C-alpha positions in Angstrom: 77.5 200.6 74.3 74.1 200.2 75.6 71.6 203.0 74.8 70.5 203.1 78.4 73.8 204.3 79.8 73.8 207.7 78.1 70.1 208.0 79.0 71.1 207.4 82.7 73.7 210.2 82.6 71.3 212.5 80.7 68.6 212.0 83.4 71.1 212.7 86.1 72.3 215.9 84.4 68.7 216.9 83.9 68.0 216.4 87.5 70.8 218.6 88.6 70.0 221.2 86.0 66.4 221.3 87.1 67.3 221.6 90.7 69.7 224.5 90.0 67.2 226.3 87.8 64.5 225.9 90.4 66.8 227.2 93.1 67.6 230.3 91.0 64.0 230.9 90.1 62.8 230.6 93.7 65.6 232.8 95.1 64.8 235.5 92.6 61.1 235.3 93.1 61.6 235.5 96.9 63.6 238.7 96.5 61.5 240.4 93.8 58.0 239.3 94.3 57.4 237.6 97.7 53.7 237.6 97.3 54.0 235.1 94.3 56.5 232.9 96.0 53.9 230.6 97.5 52.5 229.8 94.0 56.0 229.3 92.6 56.8 226.8 95.4 53.6 224.9 94.7 54.5 224.7 91.0 58.2 223.9 91.5 57.7 221.1 94.0 56.3 218.5 91.5 59.0 219.4 89.0 61.7 218.7 91.6 59.9 215.4 92.5 59.7 214.2 88.9 63.3 215.2 88.2 64.4 213.1 91.1 62.1 210.1 90.4 63.1 209.5 86.8 66.8 208.5 87.2 66.4 205.5 89.6 64.7 203.4 86.9 67.6 204.0 84.5 70.1 203.5 87.2 68.6 200.1 88.1 68.3 199.1 84.4 71.9 199.8 83.6 73.5 198.4 86.7 75.0 201.9 87.2 78.3 202.5 89.1 78.3 203.9 92.6 79.3 207.3 91.3 76.0 207.6 89.4 74.0 206.6 92.4 76.0 209.1 94.5 75.2 211.8 91.9 71.5 210.9 92.1 71.7 211.2 95.9 73.4 214.6 95.7 70.6 215.7 93.3 67.9 214.6 95.7 69.5 216.3 98.7 70.0 219.5 96.7 66.3 219.4 95.6 65.3 219.0 99.3 67.5 222.0 100.2 66.1 224.1 97.5 62.5 223.4 98.7 63.5 224.0 102.3 65.2 227.3 101.4 62.1 228.6 99.5 59.8 227.5 102.2 61.9 229.3 104.9 62.1 232.4 102.7 58.3 232.4 102.3 57.9 232.2 106.1 60.4 235.0 106.7 58.7 237.2 104.2 55.3 236.6 105.8 56.7 237.4 109.2 58.3 240.6 107.9 54.9 241.6 106.4 53.2 241.0 109.7 55.7 243.1 111.5 55.4 245.9 109.0 51.6 245.8 109.3 51.8 245.8 113.0 54.3 248.7 113.2 51.7 251.0 111.6 49.1 250.5 114.4 49.1 252.5 117.6 48.1 250.9 120.9 
């Protein structure tokens, strides 16, 4: 068995695990500490990008089956959804903060 085949599956598993962990981290940060969510998004985005960029080299080198390519695609779509969710949550929290600040003022 070629040594690159287990590496390919390991990288795919790492991509999915990283995406899931990032999603949990950003969701919890958005609920508990919305003020630090922006910094968390900026730190998480490169991690998601790197986790998605590593598997294609191994996939190409091993002539991986279609299932492996599909799993990589699922991981990329999931990473994009995690980022979009966190970005939307940040915008919602900012709008709620503006509404709360505006409610205290009298015309």
